[in-house]
C-alpha positions, 0 to 999 in steps of 0.5 A: 029542158028548162032555160036555166039548164040549157044556159048551163049546157051552152057554157059547156060547149053545147050548140044543140040540146043534148039528151038528158033524162027528166029525173037527172034534170030535176036533180040537177036543178034541185042541187043548183037551188040548194047551192044558191042558198049555200050556208056552208058545209056544216049546214049542207044537206048534201054534205058538199056532194052536188050534181054535176053535168058531164057530156059525151064526146060528141056532146049529144048526150048529157049525164049526171054525176055526183061530185064534191062542190068547190067548198068541199074540195077546198076543205079536202085540200086543207085536211091533206095539208094538215096531214102532210104538214103539222102546221099547214093551217093558218095559225090560231093567232091569225085566224081572225085576221081579215081585211076588215080589221087591218087598220091603216088610219094614221099609219101612212099611205104605204099600208093602205096601198098594201091592203089594196094590193092584198085584196086585189091578189085575193080576188084575182089570184095574182101573185104578190110579195109583201115586204116591210118592217116588223109590225107593219102587218105583212103576216096579217094581210097574208092570212087575210088573203088565205082566208078569203081564198078559202071563203071563195072555195079555193084550196089555200096553204099557209106555212112559214118558209122555215117550217116548210123547209124543215119538214121537207128536210126531215122527210128527205133525211129519213129516206121517205122519198115517196112522202117527200114527193107527195108533199112537194107536189101538194104544195105546188097544186094548191090554188092559193099558196102563202109563204110567210117569213120568206128570206128568214131561212138560213141560206144554202144551195139546198134551201134556195133550190127548194124555194126556187123550184116551188115559186117558179 
């Protein structure tokens, strides 16, 4: 067993080398080499399907299983978002919004601080609320966070509060309880959730309850 594979198994909790066939070991190492040179799903020879190690309960045997890589999982989250919500993806006008083109020169210290905090949230996955006047770039930074999350292979969901609530309400009023529950659970499950224009929705007990449940 190679040192590289043994190091991987130790991260899974192995204290002694488990039994693993030579064929599976070679396949795992080949896929690991491909992933190190990853150039995106479009150019992946394995279409985002990679070899992964699983262990027996006593960690005495190792098995190889094929599964989706983190970028394929993030893509699948985005596709499901688009299926459930008609405008789940980042709007076309915002798809080029990144931290590199959020310019703060001559615009005050608060915007530079906002960009710093947004970058930190994108890197760490911490929660963040952006508040400010019209034209300060809140939506730009929000889109940049979602883009970076997807670039890191994390599932991201971007939608306006109003759009989210309207979609839920149409489903709720249409007696589609199964779809309603699926939509709510999907939004709760994504790694990076961006809610744009929070507070612009018309307040009611129903809308406040839905948003509280989501954010909580």
